[in-house]
C-alpha positions, 0 to 999 in steps of 0.5 A: 642705441641698445645694442651699443650701450649693451654690447660695450657693457659686455665688452668692458666686464669681460675684459675685467674679468679675464684680466682678474683671473690670472692668479691660478689655473682653473678648469670651467666646472659647476661655478661657471655653469650656475653663473651662466645661468643666473646671468643670462636670467638677471640680464636678459630682463635688465637688457629688455629694460635698457631697450624699453627705456632708451625711447619712450615706451610707446616708440620702443620697437620689438626688433630694440626690445628683442634685440636688447633681451638677447644681448642681456641674455648672452652679456649675462651668461658670459658675466656670470660664468666669468663671475661663477668661475672666478668664485666657486670654481677651484684652482687646480692644484699643480702636480708635485715635482717629480722626486730627486733620482735615488743617489747612486748605490755605492760602489762595492768594496771588492777583495782582490784575492791572490790566489797562487800566493800561497804559504808552505805549513807553518811559514810566512815565506813567499812560494817562487809560484806567486811572484808573478801574481804580485808583480802584477798586483804591484803593476795595477796598484800603481796604474791607480795611485789613489787607492789605498789596501788593506793587505789581509793574512789568513791560516788554515785551521791547524794550530791554536788561535793566538799563533795562527794570528800572529802567522797570518800577520807575518804573511801579511808582512811578507806580501806588503813588503814584496809590493813595496820592493815593486815600486808600491808606496807604503803609505798605501799598505796597511796590514793586519792577520786573521788568523785561521778565521773565514776560510775559502776552502775546507779544512779537512783536506791537505788542498783546502787547507794549502788554498786557506793559507792565502792573502787578500788585497781590500780596498 
């Protein structure tokens, strides 16, 4: 009788404690251990007392009393551990979500230096050697109809700043006109002259100055 009674208490309390501890994940720690010790001591004594009260004291047998104490210790340890765990062991915080991946780096816009598209000194007339290069540039632009470019003209260092700005404007316009005639929509092309700024070669030699008299396409 004592065994069945205490076993019933054990099952009921175990089920209640388990169903109550569902709100967060807790690692089993010192709260459960302390609760198990206190519960074992308390319910061990209670189990012995219940065994004594099931029958008159003079009829209580040592086996019933021992069983009651043993089941009480087991019940108290489990129940105390569950209560101690529920009350004193701390919830384990969920790890923070991983940070979002960084946005992709913007694609750097690369200027297209039309090497070979050069101009005679103090002129904006396109040299014949540059025409095949511009034909290829026109083909690339027609194959990529969403791309818009600025046609940028440059000069060498000879001459005033104001004069070279105007000359570089005319050189950019010459290249734009050629591309439009080759089938590129004029709405996709703007022009700007930069004069003698941003040289790509030395201006101390005739060869270097010839390279600086150039046009670039910049998306």
